[in-house]
DRENKE-981792 format. One record per atom (N, C-alpha, C, O): residue in three letters; x, y, z. Coordinates in steps of 0.1 Angstrom, whole numbers, padded with zeros to 4 digits, always signed. Atoms other than C-alpha are relative to their C-alpha. Layout:
BEGIN
AlaXYZ
...
% end
This chain:
BEGIN
Met+0008-0005-0011
Met-0105-0066+0035
Met+0005+0013+0005
Met+0017+0015+0006
Lys-0004-0013-0005
Lys-0105-0031+0048
Lys+0005-0001+0015
Lys-0001-0009+0022
Val-0004-0001-0014
Val-0085-0024+0080
Val-0002+0014+0004
Val+0005+0023-0002
Ile+0004-0014-0004
Ile-0100+0007+0097
Ile+0004+0003+0014
Ile+0001-0005+0023
Arg-0003-0005-0013
Arg-0085+0025+0126
Arg-0011+0009+0006
Arg-0014+0019+0000
Glu+0010-0008-0007
Glu-0111+0038+0150
Glu+0007+0011+0008
Glu+0019+0013+0006
Asp-0005-0011-0006
Asp-0106+0068+0172
Asp+0010-0003+0011
Asp+0021+0003+0012
Ser-0009+0004-0011
Ser-0090+0050+0202
Ser+0007-0013-0003
Ser+0000-0023-0002
Val-0007+0012+0003
Val-0064+0025+0192
Val+0012-0001+0009
Val+0021+0007+0010
Asp-0010+0002-0010
Asp-0043+0011+0220
Asp+0005-0015-0002
Asp-0003-0024-0004
Trp-0006+0013+0002
Trp-0019-0019+0217
Trp+0002-0007+0013
Trp+0007-0018+0013
Glu-0002+0006-0013
Glu-0020-0027+0254
Glu-0013-0001+0007
Glu-0015+0006+0017
Pro-0001+0009+0012
Pro-0042-0045+0245
Pro-0006+0007-0013
Pro-0012+0017-0012
Leu+0007-0004+0012
Leu-0053-0041+0209
Leu-0013-0007-0001
Leu-0014-0019-0001
His+0013+0005+0002
His-0090-0044+0204
His-0003-0001-0015
His-0001+0009-0022
Met+0004+0002+0015
Met-0102-0058+0170
Met-0014-0005-0001
Met-0018-0013+0007
Arg+0013+0005+0003
Arg-0136-0062+0156
Arg-0002-0003-0015
Arg+0001+0005-0023
Phe+0002+0004+0014
Phe-0144-0082+0125
Phe-0015+0000-0003
Phe-0023-0006+0004
Leu+0014-0002+0004
Leu-0176-0072+0108
Leu-0004-0008-0012
Leu+0004-0008-0022
Leu+0004+0009+0011
Leu-0195-0096+0085
Leu-0009+0007-0009
Leu-0017+0016-0005
Lys+0010-0005+0009
Lys-0214-0089+0054
Lys-0014-0007+0002
Lys-0014-0018+0005
Gly+0013+0006-0001
Gly-0251-0094+0055
Gly-0004-0004+0015
Gly+0002+0001+0024
Thr+0005+0005-0014
Thr-0269-0112+0085
Thr+0010-0011+0005
Thr+0011-0021-0002
Pro-0009+0010-0005
Pro-0243-0130+0106
Pro-0008-0012+0006
Pro-0019-0011+0011
Thr+0005+0012-0006
Thr-0250-0166+0117
Thr+0010-0005+0011
Thr+0022-0002+0010
Ser-0008+0004-0011
Ser-0237-0182+0149
Ser+0011-0009-0005
Ser+0023-0008+0000
Asp-0011+0009+0005
Asp-0218-0209+0129
Asp+0011+0007-0006
Asp+0023+0005-0004
Arg-0010-0008+0007
Arg-0200-0184+0107
Arg+0008+0008+0010
Arg+0020+0009+0009
Cys-0007-0009-0010
Cys-0192-0161+0137
Cys+0010-0009+0008
Cys+0021-0005+0010
Glu-0009+0009-0008
Glu-0178-0190+0158
Glu+0012-0005-0008
Glu+0023-0006-0003
Ala-0011+0004+0008
Ala-0157-0202+0129
Ala+0010+0010-0002
Ala+0022+0007-0001
Val-0010-0011+0001
Val-0141-0168+0124
Val+0007+0002+0013
Val+0020+0003+0013
Ala-0007-0002-0013
Ala-0134-0164+0161
Ala+0010-0011+0003
Ala+0021-0008+0008
Ser-0010+0011-0002
Ser-0118-0199+0163
Ser+0012+0001-0009
Ser+0023-0002-0005
Phe-0011-0001+0010
Phe-0097-0192+0132
Phe+0009+0011+0005
Phe+0021+0009+0004
Val-0008-0011-0004
Val-0085-0159+0146
Val+0009-0004+0012
Val+0021-0001+0012
Val-0008+0005-0012
Val-0073-0176+0179
Val+0010-0009-0005
Val+0022-0009-0001
Glu-0009+0010+0005
Glu-0057-0204+0160
Glu+0011+0007-0008
Glu+0023+0003-0007
Trp-0010-0007+0007
Trp-0039-0180+0137
Trp+0010+0007+0009
Trp+0022+0006+0007
Met-0009-0006-0009
Met-0025-0161+0166
Met+0008-0010+0007
Met+0020-0008+0010
Arg-0007+0011-0007
Arg-0015-0193+0183
Arg+0012-0005-0009
Arg+0023-0007-0004
Gln-0010+0004+0009
Gln+0004-0203+0152
Gln+0011+0011-0002
Gln+0023+0008-0003
Arg-0010-0011+0001
Arg+0020-0169+0149
Arg+0009+0000+0013
Arg+0021+0003+0012
Glu-0007+0001-0012
Glu+0031-0173+0185
Glu+0011-0011-0001
Glu+0022-0009+0004
Arg-0010+0010+0002
Arg+0049-0205+0176
Arg+0010+0004-0011
Arg+0022+0000-0009
Asp-0009-0003+0011
Asp+0064-0191+0144
Asp+0009+0012+0003
Asp+0020+0012-0002
Arg-0008-0012-0003
Arg+0076-0158+0159
Arg+0000+0002+0015
Arg-0005+0011+0021
Pro+0000+0000-0015
Pro+0083-0165+0196
Pro+0006+0013+0006
Pro+0001+0017+0016
Glu-0006-0012-0006
Glu+0105-0134+0201
Glu-0010+0011-0001
Glu-0010+0020+0008
Ser+0009-0011+0001
Ser+0078-0111+0188
Ser-0013-0002+0008
Ser-0019+0008+0012
Trp+0012+0003-0006
Trp+0049-0128+0204
Trp+0001-0005+0015
Trp-0009-0010+0021
Arg-0001+0006-0013
Arg+0063-0139+0238
Arg-0008+0007+0011
Arg-0011+0000+0021
Phe+0008-0007-0010
Phe+0044-0113+0257
Phe-0015+0002-0004
Phe-0023+0008+0004
Cys+0013-0001+0005
Cys+0012-0116+0237
Cys-0010-0009+0007
Cys-0007-0021+0009
Glu+0012+0008-0005
Glu-0021-0128+0253
Glu-0012+0004-0009
Glu-0014+0015-0011
Phe+0010-0002+0010
Phe-0050-0132+0230
Phe-0013-0008+0002
Phe-0012-0019+0009
Ser+0013+0007-0001
Ser-0087-0142+0228
Ser-0009+0005-0011
Ser-0006+0016-0017
Ala+0010-0005+0009
Ala-0117-0139+0205
Ala-0013-0005+0004
Ala-0015-0017+0008
Thr+0014+0004-0003
Thr-0154-0140+0212
Thr-0010+0006-0010
Thr-0006+0014-0018
Val+0011-0005+0009
Val-0187-0134+0194
Val-0010+0008+0009
Val-0015+0002+0018
Asn+0010-0008-0008
Asn-0209-0106+0208
Asn-0014-0002-0006
Asn-0016-0008-0017
Pro+0013+0003+0005
Pro-0247-0107+0205
Pro-0004+0006-0013
Pro-0013+0000-0020
Ser+0004-0006+0013
Ser-0248-0085+0174
Ser+0006-0008-0011
Ser+0003-0005-0023
Gly-0006+0007+0011
Gly-0227-0110+0155
Gly+0014+0005-0004
Gly+0019+0001-0014
Thr-0014-0005+0002
Thr-0194-0091+0156
Thr+0010-0008+0007
Thr+0008-0011+0019
Ile-0010+0007-0006
Ile-0163-0110+0163
Ile+0010+0009+0006
Ile+0016+0017-0001
Glu-0009-0009-0007
Glu-0143-0092+0189
Glu+0013-0008+0005
Glu+0012-0018+0012
Ala-0013+0006-0004
Ala-0106-0102+0194
Ala+0008+0010+0008
Ala+0008+0022+0005
Val-0009-0008-0008
Val-0081-0089+0219
Val+0013-0006+0000
Val+0015-0018+0002
Cys-0013+0005-0001
Cys-0044-0092+0218
Cys+0009+0010+0007
Cys+0011+0021+0002
Glu-0009-0008-0007
Glu-0019-0078+0243
Glu+0013+0001-0008
Glu+0020-0009-0010
Leu-0013-0002+0006
Leu+0011-0062+0226
Leu+0002-0007-0013
Leu+0012-0013-0016
Met-0001+0006+0013
Met+0003-0076+0192
Met+0010+0007-0009
Met+0009+0020-0010
Pro-0009-0006+0009
Pro+0031-0069+0167
Pro-0008+0008-0011
Pro-0016+0001-0018
Ser+0008-0008+0010
Ser+0018-0041+0144
Ser+0001-0005-0014
Ser-0008-0004-0022
Asp-0002+0005+0014
Asp+0032-0058+0113
Asp-0008-0013-0002
Asp-0007-0018-0013
Asp+0008+0012+0002
Asp+0010-0088+0119
Asp-0015+0003-0001
Asp-0023-0006-0004
Val+0014-0004+0002
Val-0023-0069+0117
Val-0005-0003-0014
Val-0015-0010-0016
Gln+0004+0002+0014
Gln-0025-0069+0079
Gln+0000-0015-0004
Gln-0009-0019-0010
Pro+0000+0015+0003
Pro-0014-0106+0076
Pro-0012-0007+0006
Pro-0018-0016+0000
Leu+0012+0006-0006
Leu-0042-0115+0100
Leu-0013+0003-0008
Leu-0021-0006-0011
Ala+0012-0004+0008
Ala-0068-0095+0080
Ala+0000-0008-0013
Ala-0011-0012-0018
Asp+0000+0007+0013
Asp-0056-0111+0048
Asp-0003-0015+0001
Asp-0010-0021-0007
Ala+0003+0014-0003
Ala-0058-0146+0063
Ala-0015-0002+0002
Ala-0020-0012-0003
Val+0014+0002-0002
Val-0093-0141+0075
Val-0008+0003-0013
Val-0018-0005-0016
Ala+0006-0003+0013
Ala-0103-0126+0041
Ala+0000-0012-0009
Ala-0009-0015-0016
Asp-0002+0011+0008
Asp-0089-0156+0023
Asp-0009-0012+0004
Asp-0015-0019-0004
Lys+0008+0011-0006
Lys-0107-0181+0046
Lys-0015+0003+0000
Lys-0023-0006-0002
Phe+0014-0004-0002
Phe-0139-0162+0051
Phe-0004+0012-0009
Phe-0003+0023-0003
Pro+0003-0011+0009
Pro-0149-0140+0021
Pro-0012+0009+0005
Pro-0013+0020+0001
Phe+0011-0008-0005
Phe-0180-0129+0040
Phe+0003+0010+0011
Phe-0006+0017+0016
Val-0004-0010-0010
Val-0160-0109+0065
Val+0003+0013-0007
Val+0012+0013-0016
Ala-0001-0012+0007
Ala-0163-0073+0054
Ala+0012+0009+0004
Ala+0019+0015-0005
Glu-0011-0009-0004
Glu-0137-0054+0075
Glu+0004-0003+0014
Glu-0002-0009+0021
Leu-0006+0001-0013
Leu-0115-0053+0105
Leu+0002+0014+0005
Leu+0008+0023-0001
Arg-0001-0013-0006
Arg-0118-0023+0128
Arg+0009-0001+0013
Arg+0007-0010+0021
Leu-0009-0001-0012
Leu-0090-0015+0153
Leu-0004+0011+0009
Leu-0007+0022+0005
Gly+0003-0010-0010
Gly-0097+0002+0185
Gly-0015+0002+0002
Gly-0023-0006-0002
Glu+0014-0003-0003
Glu-0130+0018+0196
Glu-0003+0014-0004
Glu+0005+0023-0002
Pro+0004-0014+0003
Pro-0150+0048+0184
Pro-0002+0008+0012
Pro-0007+0003+0022
Glu+0001-0009-0011
Glu-0149+0078+0207
Glu-0014+0006+0000
Glu-0019+0009-0011
Thr+0013-0007-0001
Thr-0182+0093+0219
Thr+0002+0010+0012
Thr+0011+0010+0020
Gly+0000-0010-0011
Gly-0190+0122+0242
Gly+0002+0014-0004
Gly-0005+0019-0012
Ser-0001-0014+0001
Ser-0177+0157+0242
Ser+0003+0004-0015
Ser+0008-0004-0023
Ala-0001-0005+0014
Ala-0177+0178+0210
Ala+0015+0000-0005
Ala+0024+0004+0003
Ser-0014+0001+0005
Ser-0146+0172+0188
Ser+0006+0014-0002
Ser+0018+0015-0002
Ile-0005-0014+0002
Ile-0143+0210+0182
Ile+0008+0004+0012
Ile+0018+0011+0011
Ala-0007-0004-0012
Ala-0132+0213+0218
Ala+0014-0006+0001
Ala+0022-0002+0010
Arg-0013+0007-0001
Arg-0102+0191+0212
Arg+0011+0005-0010
Arg+0020-0002-0013
Ile-0010-0006+0009
Ile-0083+0214+0188
Ile+0013+0003+0008
Ile+0012+0009+0018
Asp-0013-0002-0006
Asp-0046+0215+0196
Asp+0006+0012-0006
Asp+0010+0011-0018
Trp-0005-0013+0006
Trp-0034+0251+0191
Trp+0015+0001+0001
Trp+0021-0004+0010
Phe-0015-0002+0001
Phe+0002+0260+0181
Phe+0003+0014-0002
Phe-0002+0021-0011
Asp-0004-0014+0001
Asp+0018+0294+0187
Asp+0012+0001-0009
Asp+0022-0005-0007
Val-0011-0002+0009
Val+0040+0306+0159
Val+0006+0014+0002
Val-0002+0024+0001
Pro-0006-0014-0003
Pro+0064+0335+0168
Pro+0002+0007-0013
Pro+0003+0001-0024
Ala-0003-0008+0012
Ala+0070+0364+0144
Ala+0013-0004-0006
Ala+0023-0006+0001
Asp-0013+0004+0007
Asp+0097+0356+0118
Asp-0002+0004-0014
Asp-0011+0011-0019
Arg+0000-0002+0014
Arg+0105+0358+0082
Arg+0001-0013-0008
Arg+0007-0023-0003
Val-0001+0012+0009
Val+0101+0332+0054
Val+0004+0005-0014
Val+0001+0016-0018
Val-0004-0003+0014
Val+0115+0331+0019
Val-0008-0008-0009
Val-0009-0020-0008
Ile+0008+0006+0009
Ile+0091+0324-0008
Ile+0003+0005-0014
Ile+0003+0017-0017
Asp-0004-0004+0014
Asp+0101+0324-0045
Asp+0012+0010+0001
Asp+0012+0019-0008
Gly-0012-0008-0001
Gly+0134+0340-0034
Gly-0002+0013+0007
Gly+0008+0021+0008
Glu+0003-0013-0007
Glu+0117+0369-0016
Glu-0002-0002+0015
Glu-0010-0011+0018
Ser+0002+0001-0015
Ser+0119+0374+0022
Ser-0013+0007+0003
Ser-0016+0018-0001
Cys+0013-0005-0004
Cys+0085+0380+0038
Cys-0002+0000+0015
Cys+0000-0011+0021
Ala+0002-0001-0014
Ala+0078+0392+0073
Ala-0014-0005+0004
Ala-0024-0002-0003
Val+0012+0006-0004
Val+0051+0373+0092
Val-0002+0003+0015
Val+0007+0000+0023
Asn+0003-0003-0014
Asn+0035+0385+0125
Asn-0003-0013+0008
Asn-0006-0023+0001
Lys+0003+0012-0008
Lys+0030+0360+0154
Lys-0014-0003-0002
Lys-0023+0006-0004
Phe+0013+0004+0001
Phe-0001+0340+0152
Phe-0002-0014+0006
Phe+0008-0020+0009
Thr+0003+0013-0006
Thr-0018+0308+0165
Thr-0008-0008-0011
Thr-0016-0002-0018
Ile+0006+0009+0010
Ile-0028+0279+0143
Ile-0003-0014+0005
Ile+0004-0018+0015
Ser+0002+0013-0004
Ser-0043+0245+0147
Ser+0011-0009-0004
Ser+0016-0009-0015
Tyr-0012+0008+0003
Tyr-0015+0219+0150
Tyr-0003-0011-0010
Tyr+0006-0014-0018
Thr+0004+0010+0010
Thr-0034+0193+0130
Thr-0011+0006-0009
Thr-0019+0015-0005
Ala+0011-0004+0008
Ala-0058+0198+0101
Ala-0013-0004+0005
Ala-0014-0013+0014
Val+0013+0003-0004
Val-0095+0198+0106
Val-0004-0014-0003
Val-0001-0019-0014
Thr+0003+0014+0001
Thr-0108+0163+0111
Thr-0014-0003-0005
Thr-0022+0006-0006
Val+0013+0005+0004
Val-0138+0143+0099
Val-0010+0004+0011
Val-0021+0009+0008
Gly+0010-0003-0011
Gly-0155+0146+0133
Gly-0003+0014+0002
Gly-0014+0018+0004
Gln+0002-0014-0002
Gln-0149+0183+0136
Gln-0009+0006-0011
Gln-0018+0014-0009
Phe+0007-0006+0011
Phe-0163+0190+0101
Phe-0015-0006+0001
Phe-0024+0002-0002
Cys+0013+0005-0002
Cys-0193+0167+0108
Cys-0008+0007+0011
Cys-0020+0009+0010
Glu+0006-0008-0011
Glu-0200+0186+0140
Glu-0005+0014-0006
Glu-0016+0018-0003
Phe+0004-0012+0007
Phe-0201+0218+0118
Phe-0012-0003-0008
Phe-0022+0006-0008
Leu+0011+0003+0008
Leu-0225+0201+0094
Leu-0013-0002+0008
Leu-0024+0003+0005
Asp+0012+0002-0009
Asp-0248+0190+0122
Asp-0005+0013+0006
Asp-0017+0014+0008
Ala+0005-0012-0007
Ala-0249+0224+0138
Ala-0006+0010-0010
Ala-0014+0018-0006
Thr+0004-0010+0010
Thr-0254+0244+0106
Thr-0009-0004-0011
Thr-0017+0004-0017
Gly+0008+0005+0011
Gly-0271+0222+0081
Gly+0007+0003-0013
Gly+0001+0002-0024
His-0007-0003+0012
His-0244+0233+0056
His+0001-0012-0009
His+0003-0024-0005
Val-0001+0011+0010
Val-0244+0212+0024
Val+0014+0002-0007
Val+0016+0012-0014
Pro-0013-0001+0006
Pro-0208+0206+0012
Pro-0001+0003-0015
Pro-0009-0003-0022
Val+0000-0004+0014
Val-0201+0222-0022
Val+0008-0011-0008
Val+0019-0013-0005
Pro-0008+0010+0007
Pro-0192+0195-0047
Pro+0010+0006-0010
Pro+0008+0017-0014
Asp-0009-0004+0011
Asp-0163+0198-0071
Asp-0006-0004-0013
Asp-0017-0008-0014
Thr+0005+0004+0014
Thr-0166+0190-0108
Thr-0001-0015-0002
Thr-0006-0019-0012
Ile+0000+0014+0003
Ile-0162+0153-0103
Ile-0010-0008+0009
Ile-0019-0015+0003
Glu+0009+0008-0009
Glu-0181+0140-0072
Glu-0013+0008+0002
Glu-0014+0020-0001
Tyr+0013-0006-0003
Tyr-0217+0146-0061
Tyr+0001+0007+0014
Tyr+0010+0004+0022
Ala+0001-0006-0013
Ala-0227+0167-0031
Ala+0000-0010+0011
Ala-0008-0020+0011
Gly-0001+0009-0011
Gly-0218+0149+0001
Gly+0009-0012-0002
Gly+0011-0020+0008
Tyr-0009+0011+0003
Tyr-0193+0125-0015
Tyr+0011-0001+0010
Tyr+0014-0011+0016
Thr-0012+0000-0009
Thr-0164+0136+0007
Thr-0003-0006+0014
Thr+0004-0014+0019
Ile+0004+0004-0013
Ile-0182+0130+0040
Ile-0004-0015+0000
Ile+0000-0023+0008
Glu+0004+0014+0001
Glu-0198+0097+0029
Glu+0013-0009-0002
Glu+0014-0020+0004
His-0012+0008+0002
His-0164+0084+0017
His+0008-0001+0013
His+0013-0012+0016
Phe-0008+0001-0013
Phe-0146+0092+0050
Phe-0007-0008+0010
Phe-0001-0015+0018
Lys+0008+0008-0010
Lys-0174+0078+0072
Lys+0001-0015-0003
Lys+0002-0023+0006
Met+0000+0014+0004
Met-0173+0046+0052
Met+0014-0006+0003
Met+0015-0018+0007
Asn-0014+0006-0002
Asn-0135+0042+0055
Asn+0006+0002+0014
Asn+0014-0006+0018
Tyr-0006-0003-0013
Tyr-0127+0058+0089
Tyr-0010+0001+0011
Tyr-0006+0001+0023
Gly+0009-0004-0011
Gly-0159+0065+0108
Gly+0001+0015+0003
Gly+0009+0022-0003
Gln+0000-0015-0003
Gln-0166+0099+0123
Gln+0011+0003+0010
Gln+0008+0005+0022
Ser-0011+0000-0008
Ser-0132+0101+0137
Ser+0006+0014+0003
Ser+0007+0022-0006
Pro-0006-0013-0002
Pro-0117+0131+0155
Pro+0015+0000-0002
Pro+0021+0011-0001
Lys-0015+0001+0002
Lys-0082+0119+0146
Lys+0004+0001-0015
Lys+0015+0005-0018
Ile-0003+0001+0014
Ile-0084+0116+0108
Ile-0003+0013-0007
Ile-0014+0018-0007
Pro+0003-0013+0007
Pro-0079+0148+0088
Pro-0010-0002-0012
Pro-0009-0013-0019
Leu+0010+0000+0011
Leu-0107+0155+0063
Leu+0006+0005-0013
Leu+0006+0017-0015
Phe-0006-0004+0013
Phe-0089+0155+0029
Phe-0012+0002-0010
Phe-0022-0005-0009
Gly+0009-0001+0011
Gly-0108+0167-0001
Gly-0011+0011+0001
Gly-0021+0010-0005
Leu+0010-0011-0001
Leu-0127+0199+0009
Leu+0003+0010-0010
Leu+0014+0014-0014
Thr-0001-0011+0009
Thr-0134+0226-0016
Thr+0003+0012+0008
Thr+0002+0013+0020
Tyr-0003-0012-0006
Tyr-0123+0261-0009
Tyr-0013+0006+0007
Tyr-0012+0012+0018
Asp+0013-0005-0005
Asp-0160+0271-0003
Asp-0003-0006+0014
Asp-0007+0000+0023
Asp+0003+0007-0013
Asp-0164+0244+0024
Asp+0010+0004+0011
Asp+0006+0006+0022
Ala-0010-0004-0010
Ala-0131+0254+0041
Ala-0004+0014+0006
Ala-0003+0016+0018
Val+0003-0014-0005
Val-0142+0291+0043
Val-0013-0001+0009
Val-0013+0006+0019
Ala+0012+0001-0008
Ala-0177+0281+0056
Ala+0003-0006+0014
Ala-0003-0001+0024
Phe-0003+0006-0013
Phe-0162+0260+0083
Phe+0007+0011+0009
Phe+0004+0012+0021
Cys-0007-0010-0008
Cys-0138+0288+0094
Cys-0009+0011+0005
Cys-0008+0015+0016
Asp+0009-0010-0005
Asp-0166+0313+0095
Asp-0008-0004+0012
Asp-0011+0003+0021
Trp+0008+0006-0011
Trp-0186+0290+0118
Trp+0008+0000+0013
Trp+0002+0003+0023
Ile-0008+0002-0012
Ile-0158+0284+0142
Ile+0006+0013+0005
Ile+0011+0014+0016
Gly-0005-0013-0004
Gly-0147+0320+0142
Gly+0015+0002-0002
Gly+0022+0009+0004
Cys-0014+0000+0004
Cys-0113+0315+0126
Cys+0001+0004-0015
Cys-0009+0008-0021
Arg-0002-0002+0014
Arg-0098+0320+0092
Arg+0011-0009-0006
Arg+0018-0015+0002
Leu-0011+0008+0006
Leu-0076+0302+0067
Leu+0013+0008+0002
Leu+0013+0020+0001
Pro-0012-0007-0001
Pro-0039+0310+0071
Pro+0004+0005-0014
Pro+0000+0000-0024
Thr-0006-0005+0013
Thr-0021+0331+0044
Thr+0011-0010-0004
Thr+0015-0019+0004
Asp-0011+0009+0005
Asp+0005+0313+0023
Asp+0013+0002+0008
Asp+0019-0008+0012
Pro-0012-0002-0009
Pro+0034+0329+0043
Pro-0002-0006+0014
Pro+0007-0012+0019
Glu+0002+0005-0014
Glu+0018+0320+0076
Glu+0001-0016+0000
Glu+0007-0021+0009
Leu+0000+0015+0000
Leu+0013+0283+0066
Leu+0014-0005-0002
Leu+0018-0014+0004
Arg-0014+0003+0002
Arg+0049+0282+0053
Arg+0008+0001+0013
Arg+0016-0008+0016
Leu-0007-0002-0013
Leu+0062+0296+0086
Leu-0004-0010+0010
Leu+0005-0015+0018
Phe+0004+0010-0009
Phe+0041+0272+0106
Phe+0007-0013-0003
Phe+0012-0019+0007
Tyr-0007+0013+0004
Tyr+0056+0242+0087
Tyr+0014+0001+0004
Tyr+0020-0008+0010
Glu-0014-0001-0003
Glu+0091+0255+0091
Glu+0003+0000+0015
Glu+0012-0006+0020
Thr-0002-0001-0014
Thr+0087+0264+0128
Thr-0002-0014+0007
Thr+0006-0018+0015
Ala+0003+0013-0006
Ala+0072+0230+0137
Ala+0010-0011-0004
Ala+0015-0018+0005
Thr-0008+0011+0004
Thr+0092+0206+0116
Thr+0015+0002+0000
Thr+0023-0007+0002
Ile-0015-0002+0001
Ile+0126+0223+0111
Ile+0005+0006+0013
Ile+0016+0001+0018
Lys-0005-0006-0012
Lys+0130+0245+0142
Lys-0003-0008+0013
Lys+0005-0008+0022
Gln+0004+0008-0013
Gln+0112+0223+0168
Gln+0000-0015-0002
Gln-0001-0022+0007
Asn-0001+0014+0003
Asn+0116+0190+0150
Asn-0012-0008+0005
Asn-0011-0020+0010
Arg+0012+0007-0003
Arg+0080+0180+0157
Arg-0004-0008-0012
Arg-0002-0005-0023
Lys+0004+0010+0010
Lys+0065+0151+0138
Lys-0015+0001-0003
Lys-0023+0002+0007
Phe+0014+0000+0004
Phe+0032+0151+0119
Phe-0003-0014-0005
Phe+0005-0020-0013
Glu+0004+0014+0005
Glu+0013+0118+0113
Glu-0005+0001-0014
Glu-0003-0009-0021
Trp+0006-0001+0013
Trp-0004+0132+0082
Trp+0007+0011-0008
Trp+0012+0021-0002
Asp-0004-0011+0008
Asp+0006+0153+0053
Asp-0009+0001-0012
Asp-0018-0008-0014
Gly+0009-0002+0012
Gly-0011+0166+0021
Gly-0001+0015-0004
Gly+0007+0023+0001
Glu+0002-0013+0005
Glu-0023+0197+0004
Glu-0009+0008+0009
Glu-0020+0002+0012
Asn+0008-0008-0009
Asn-0037+0225+0025
Asn-0003+0014-0006
Asn+0005+0020-0012
Trp+0004-0013+0005
Trp-0057+0256+0017
Trp+0007+0012+0007
Trp+0010+0011+0018
Thr-0004-0013-0006
Thr-0044+0292+0022
Thr-0010+0010-0005
Thr-0018+0007-0014
Ser+0009-0011+0004
Ser-0063+0325+0019
Ser+0007+0009-0010
Ser+0001+0019-0014
Thr-0008-0009+0009
Thr-0036+0340-0004
Thr-0005-0002-0015
Thr-0005-0013-0020
Pro+0005+0001+0013
Pro-0051+0348-0038
Pro+0011-0004-0010
Pro+0022+0000-0009
Ala-0010+0004+0011
Ala-0035+0332-0069
Ala-0006+0003-0013
Ala-0003-0004-0023
Gly+0006-0004+0012
Gly-0056+0349-0095
Gly-0014+0003+0002
Gly-0019+0005+0014
Asp+0014-0003+0000
Asp-0092+0356-0103
Asp-0008-0012+0007
Asp-0009-0022+0000
Asp+0008+0010-0007
Asp-0113+0336-0077
Asp+0008-0013+0002
Asp+0003-0024+0001
Met-0009+0011-0002
Met-0083+0313-0071
Met+0009+0002+0012
Met+0012+0014+0016
Phe-0008-0001-0012
Phe-0062+0306-0040
Phe+0011-0011+0000
Phe+0009-0022-0005
Tyr-0011+0010-0001
Tyr-0029+0289-0032
Tyr-0003-0012+0009
Tyr-0009-0010+0019
Val+0000+0012-0008
Val-0027+0254-0019
Val+0015-0004+0002
Val+0022-0004-0008
Arg-0014+0003-0003
Arg+0006+0245-0002
Arg+0001-0014+0006
Arg-0007-0018+0015
Ser-0003+0014-0005
Ser+0019+0209+0004
Ser+0007+0001+0013
Ser+0016+0009+0015
Gly-0007+0001-0013
Gly+0030+0200+0039
Gly-0007-0010+0009
Gly-0016-0017+0004
Pro-0012-0007-0007
Pro+0038+0196+0067
Pro+0013-0005-0005
Pro+0015-0017-0008
Tyr-0013+0004+0006
Tyr+0074+0196+0055
Tyr+0008-0008+0010
Tyr+0007-0005+0022
Arg-0009+0008-0008
Arg+0098+0170+0069
Arg+0014+0004-0001
Arg+0023+0000+0006
Glu-0014-0005+0001
Glu+0129+0188+0057
Glu-0002+0014-0006
Glu-0013+0018-0009
Lys+0002-0014+0006
Lys+0136+0223+0042
Lys-0009+0000-0012
Lys-0006-0007-0022
Pro+0010+0001+0010
Pro+0106+0229+0020
Pro+0004+0007-0013
Pro+0010+0017-0013
Pro-0001-0007+0013
Pro+0107+0237-0017
Pro-0011+0010-0002
Pro-0020+0010+0007
Asp+0011-0009+0002
Asp+0085+0264-0031
Asp-0011-0007-0008
Asp-0013-0003-0020
Asp+0010+0007+0008
Asp+0058+0240-0041
Asp-0014+0004+0005
Asp-0019+0000+0015
Lys+0014-0005-0003
Lys+0024+0257-0042
Lys-0007+0000-0013
Lys-0001+0001-0024
Asp+0008+0001+0012
Asp-0004+0253-0066
Asp-0012+0010+0001
Asp-0016+0014+0012
Arg+0012-0009+0000
Arg-0033+0275-0077
Arg-0012-0009-0002
Arg-0013-0017-0011
Trp+0012+0008+0001
Trp-0067+0260-0071
Trp-0012+0008+0003
Trp-0011+0019+0009
Arg+0013-0006-0004
Arg-0103+0270-0069
Arg-0008-0011+0007
Arg-0008-0012+0019
Lys+0008+0010-0006
Lys-0127+0242-0064
Lys+0005-0014-0001
Lys-0002-0024-0005
Asp-0005+0013-0002
Asp-0104+0213-0061
Asp+0000-0003+0015
Asp-0008+0004+0022
Arg+0002+0004-0014
Arg-0099+0196-0027
Arg+0013+0000+0008
Arg+0024-0002+0003
Ala-0012+0000-0008
Ala-0075+0200+0002
Ala-0005+0000+0015
Ala-0017-0001+0017
Thr+0003+0000-0015
Thr-0074+0200+0041
Thr+0001+0014+0005
Thr+0005+0023-0002
Ile+0001-0013-0006
Ile-0078+0229+0065
Ile+0009+0001+0012
Ile+0008-0008+0021
Phe-0005-0005-0012
Phe-0056+0245+0091
Phe-0006+0013+0004
Phe-0009+0021-0005
Leu+0007-0012-0004
Leu-0073+0272+0111
Leu+0010+0011+0005
Leu+0005+0022+0009
% end
């Protein structure tokens, strides 16, 4: 069973929604809800130290979704619960944690990071970089979907997937979340997004300095990592992709890509 984190996930309490395959029936829904409560009750008996502050319940809403709530549920018990439900009830499709966010445009929630002028060493050569501002996290699914809705842009497929695969894949697994980075964008899509928002991709030295400033000099933590586009040419119609954000002094690991996939920092 898939366990999907929605936009707002809070453990005080943790809201969980079990979605069924096909048309739900009241008997099936009530059976799942009863099982979830009994599973938590047994967990409370088996792990009293971890569950002593937990309060829990499960109900069935009119749409046939089973909604469970658990105050301060141990995070390492979420997957065992999902596995237990999946074994007992194969017709349960997925478990969603938290609630989807709605309302203001996700573009407005970009967290900007100021990088002071400095030097970086790339391939043994020192490179001066002027001060600049960059998004602290990569462009998310919600932000890119907002771009698609506003412009009608059709994502450019790579040589493997069909047009639209990236967005369909992320919506299926994460929902239109403003928190989840959109991995898998082609260079053309990255540039189109930047043109729309009025920004640009960072150069390879800029992205390297951003990683070093945030993770090494300021000891800031990133929830996600991966390969990220830069605007630095790496040959004829090719551009460097740099892995990050770095958690320790970074190696000179960069690759030359054209229409493969990566995430965006602005």
